[in-house]
N, C-alpha and C positions, 0 to 999 in steps of 0.2 A: 759245234762243239766246243771244240779246240779253242777255238775265238771266243764263246762264253767263258773258259773255264782261264784264260788270256787275259779277259775283262774282270775278271773275280781276283784271279793275282793282281794285278794294276790297282785295283780299288783298296785291294788290299794294303799293299807297300804304301798305298800314296797314304792313308789311312792314319798305317802304323806311324809314316812320317812327322805327321800331322800334331801326334800328341804328341807334348813336350812332358819330358823327364823330371821332376823339380825334386831336386834333393837340399838338404839342412834342416834348419830347424831355429827357434828364437825362445829365449828362459829370460826369466827375473826371480824374482826372491825378495821377500819380506821378510822382515821380521816379528818378534813377537814379543811385547813388553807386559807388564803389570804391577803397580802400583801398591801395595800392602800398606793398610792404613795403620798409624800408628793408633792403638786404642787409647779412650776418652779415660783419664785416669779421675777422680776425684779426693781431695781433702777434706775433713772437718776442720775450719778454722774457730769455730765456736758452737757453744750447746744453746740449743734452745734455753731462754730461763726467764719467768717468770718473776725473779725479784723474792724483794720480802715486801711481806703485807701481812692484815689481821681481819679474822673473819669478825662478824656483828652475828645477831639476831635472823639475820636474811639473809639470804643466796644470794649471791653474786657473780663478779666474772671479772677474768682477765685477763685480756687482748692483745699480744705483742702481733703488730703487721709485719708485713714482709722488710717494710725499712727501718725497724728497729724501733719502733713507737711503743708505749705503752698504752691501753684504755680502759680504766677500773669503772665499774659499773655496778651496782645494787648496795651488798652490803660487804664490800672489801674497803679496807681502810689504807694508805699506802705508808710504811712505813719513813719510808728515805726517798725520794728523788729522786739520787744518786746513786744509788746499789746500781746494781750489773744487769739488770733485768735484759733481755733484750734478743735478737732473732736467733735461731739456729744459721751456721752459716757454711757454705761450702765452693772452694775451688773448684773450676773444670778444668782439665789440662786438658785439650784436644784440637785437632788443625781445621776440626769438620764444626761450623757452627748451625748446623744443622742437627736440632734434637729434640726431646719431649722431657717433662719431668714428670714423673710419676709421687706423687706423695700419697700419702696414708688414707686408705678411704674409709677406716676403723678409726672408732676413740680410740685414743693409747691410754693407760692409766699410770696414775704416777700415785704411790704409797706409801704412807707416812714411815719411819724408821721401824715403829713398835710393829706395823705391821696391823694397825687397828682401825684404818682410815683412808679411804679412798676419794682419788679427783680424778675426771674426767678431763681430758685433754680433744678437742676436734676442732672442727672448722680451720684443716689446715688450709696457707696459701703462701704465694713464694713469688719472687721478685727476681729476676736477671739483672745484674747490674757487666754492661760489654768492659772489660777492659781489654789485654792486647791481643794479637792476631791468633795467640795459643792459649788465653787464659782467661776464664771470666769469673765470677762471681755470683752467685745464685743464695738469698736470702731465707728463711723459710718461717712463719709467724703461724701462731693458732691460738684458739683461747681454751680458758680454765675455767671452768667454771665448780663455785664452791658452794659449798650448803651452809643454809642456814647452821650459826655455831660450831663451822670446822675445824676441829679437833689442833691445837698447835701443829709445829713438828717442821723435820726436814721430809720434803717429798722428793722421792726418785723415780723411774721409772721402774713399773713389776712388771709388765710381760716384753713384748716384744720393744727395743728403743726403735726414736723416730730415724726410720728408713727413707732417704729419697734416692729411687730410681732417674739415672739419665739413659735413654733408650738414644743413642747418633744412628746417623747414615753415613 
C-alpha cells in the first residue's frame, strides 16, 4: 500500500509538472463612426403658370408639360405666345441622389378674384434635370380644363397650393 501510495504521488507530481501555466492576454480596439446626412432642401424657383388665353363657347384645356411647353386644345385661344406661361420649378439641394417625388394625387382648384368661378387643375407630371452633384432641378406641369364660356379673370389657388414632396434615402 505504501508503494501504491508512492506511485500515486509520483503520478500526481508528473501530472502537475506537465500542466503549463499560461498568463497574459491580447487586446484590440475599434472606433465607432457615423455620418449624419445633410437633409435635402428645396426652393421654389417659379410657379406653375398657364399664361393668358381666352375661352370660347366650348370647353378646352391648356396643358403645361414638365419641360414648360404649352399645348392648347378645344375652346381655348392664346392671347400671346410670349407670355410667362411655364412649369413650376424647384431646386433640390442634397448630397443624396436617391429620392422620390410625390405630386398631388387630387385635382387642384383655381378660383377667380370674385370667387364666382373655378377651374380644375389635374394630371400633374414632373421632370428631373440633373445639375451639379449637390443641386438638381425638378419641373412640374399639369392640365387646366376650362368650361364653355369660362368667365374672364385672374384665377389663383383656392384650396391647397401645389405641393411637391421630395423623399430621399
